[in-house]
C-alpha positions in Angstrom: 90.3 91.2 97.5 86.9 89.7 96.5 87.0 91.4 93.1 90.4 90.0 92.4 89.4 86.6 93.5 86.4 86.6 91.2 88.5 87.8 88.3 91.1 85.0 88.9 88.4 82.4 89.1 87.0 83.5 85.7 90.5 83.8 84.2 91.5 80.3 85.2 88.1 78.9 84.3 88.7 80.1 80.7 92.2 78.7 80.8 90.8 75.3 81.8 88.4 75.4 78.9 91.1 76.3 76.4 93.6 73.8 77.8 91.8 70.9 79.5 93.8 69.0 82.0 96.6 71.6 82.0 95.4 74.0 84.7 95.4 73.1 88.3 91.9 73.6 89.9 93.7 75.4 92.7 95.4 77.9 90.4 93.1 80.8 91.3 93.6 80.3 95.0 97.4 79.9 94.6 97.6 83.0 92.5 95.5 85.0 95.0 97.8 83.8 97.8 100.8 85.0 95.9 99.2 88.4 95.2 98.4 88.8 98.8 101.9 87.9 99.9 103.3 90.4 97.4 100.9 93.3 97.9 99.2 93.0 101.3 102.0 92.3 103.7 100.3 94.2 106.5 97.1 92.2 106.2 94.7 95.0 105.3 92.6 92.8 103.0 93.2 95.2 100.1 95.3 94.7 97.0 95.3 97.4 94.2 93.8 96.0 91.0 96.5 97.7 89.0 99.2 96.1 91.1 97.6 92.6 90.7 97.3 93.3 86.9 101.0 94.2 86.7 102.0 91.0 88.4 99.7 88.9 86.2 101.0 90.6 83.1 104.6 90.1 84.1 104.1 86.4 84.9 102.0 85.7 81.8 103.4 83.7 78.8 103.0 86.7 76.5 105.9 88.3 74.6 108.0 90.9 76.3 106.8 93.6 73.9 103.1 92.7 74.7 103.9 92.9 78.4 105.6 96.2 78.1 102.7 97.6 76.1 100.2 96.3 78.7 102.2 98.0 81.5 102.0 101.3 79.6 98.2 100.9 79.2 97.7 100.2 82.9 99.9 103.0 84.2 99.7 105.7 81.6 97.6 108.8 82.2 95.5 110.3 79.4 96.8 113.5 77.9 94.5 114.7 75.2 94.9 112.4 72.2 97.8 110.5 73.7 98.6 108.6 76.9 101.8 109.4 78.8 103.8 107.8 81.7 104.7 110.3 84.4 107.5 109.9 86.8 104.9 109.1 89.5 103.2 106.4 87.4 106.6 104.9 86.5 107.5 104.8 90.2 104.2 103.0 90.9 104.9 100.5 88.2 108.4 99.8 89.2 107.5 99.5 92.9 104.7 97.1 92.0 106.9 95.0 89.8 109.7 95.0 92.4 107.4 93.0 94.7 107.7 90.0 92.5 111.4 89.3 93.0 111.1 90.6 96.5 108.8 87.7 97.4 111.9 85.4 97.0 114.3 87.8 98.6 115.6 89.4 95.4 114.0 92.8 95.4 116.0 96.0 95.0 116.0 99.1 97.2 114.0 102.2 96.7 117.2 103.9 95.3 117.2 101.3 92.5 113.7 102.5 91.5 114.8 106.1 91.6 117.9 105.5 89.5 115.7 103.7 87.0 113.3 106.6 86.8 116.1 109.0 86.4 117.6 106.9 83.5 114.2 106.6 81.8 113.6 110.3 81.9 117.2 111.2 81.1 117.2 114.0 78.5 113.4 114.4 78.8 112.2 117.9 79.5 108.5 117.1 79.8 106.9 115.8 82.9 105.8 112.6 81.1 107.0 110.3 78.2 105.2 108.7 75.3 104.8 105.0 74.8 107.7 104.7 72.3 110.2 106.3 74.7 108.9 104.0 77.5 109.2 100.9 75.3 112.7 102.0 74.1 113.8 102.3 77.7 112.4 98.9 78.7 114.1 97.3 75.7 117.4 98.5 77.1 116.8 96.1 80.0 117.1 98.4 83.0 118.8 96.7 85.9 115.7 97.1 88.2 113.7 94.9 85.7 116.4 92.6 84.5 114.6 89.6 86.0 111.7 90.1 83.6 113.5 89.5 80.3 115.6 86.8 82.0 112.4 84.9 83.1 110.9 85.3 79.6 114.0 83.9 78.0 114.1 81.0 80.4 110.4 80.1 79.7 111.0 80.5 76.0 113.8 78.0 76.0 111.6 75.4 77.7 109.9 74.8 74.3 113.1 74.3 72.4 114.0 70.8 71.4 117.2 69.6 69.7 117.4 66.5 67.6 120.7 65.5 69.1 121.6 62.3 71.0 123.8 62.2 74.0 125.9 59.3 75.2 
């Protein structure tokens, strides 16, 4: 928990320097509280760094493709020259990401995760998949992660302005 707290302090300190006046001084504490609520419900005082990273990536303002690539980097396992996502790694990723909508009562069941894994690995004979297959599956907007592109689109529309006048 202390390691994540220090990382968040540095992260938001940099953000305050880049965008003065736009970052709440309590952002690191609020974010840590959110991560604890999502990933330490039993009060162990421990949150996996990878889980916290998945949450921060998904909630970032980056593009969907950049988020998907970052998920792959954090959860893939090295295999010689390439990195691959195994069923187990995908299960961990989906379980971690499922905690985000679950915090507001919108999470799905374990069977949703298993169905998503089956869909991702449909027609795959190997024990793991390459990044392109993983990205292709994510672009198909699997139901278990439908909230992610939806949130992205909502945040993207916040910046749209139309030169129309209303009565």
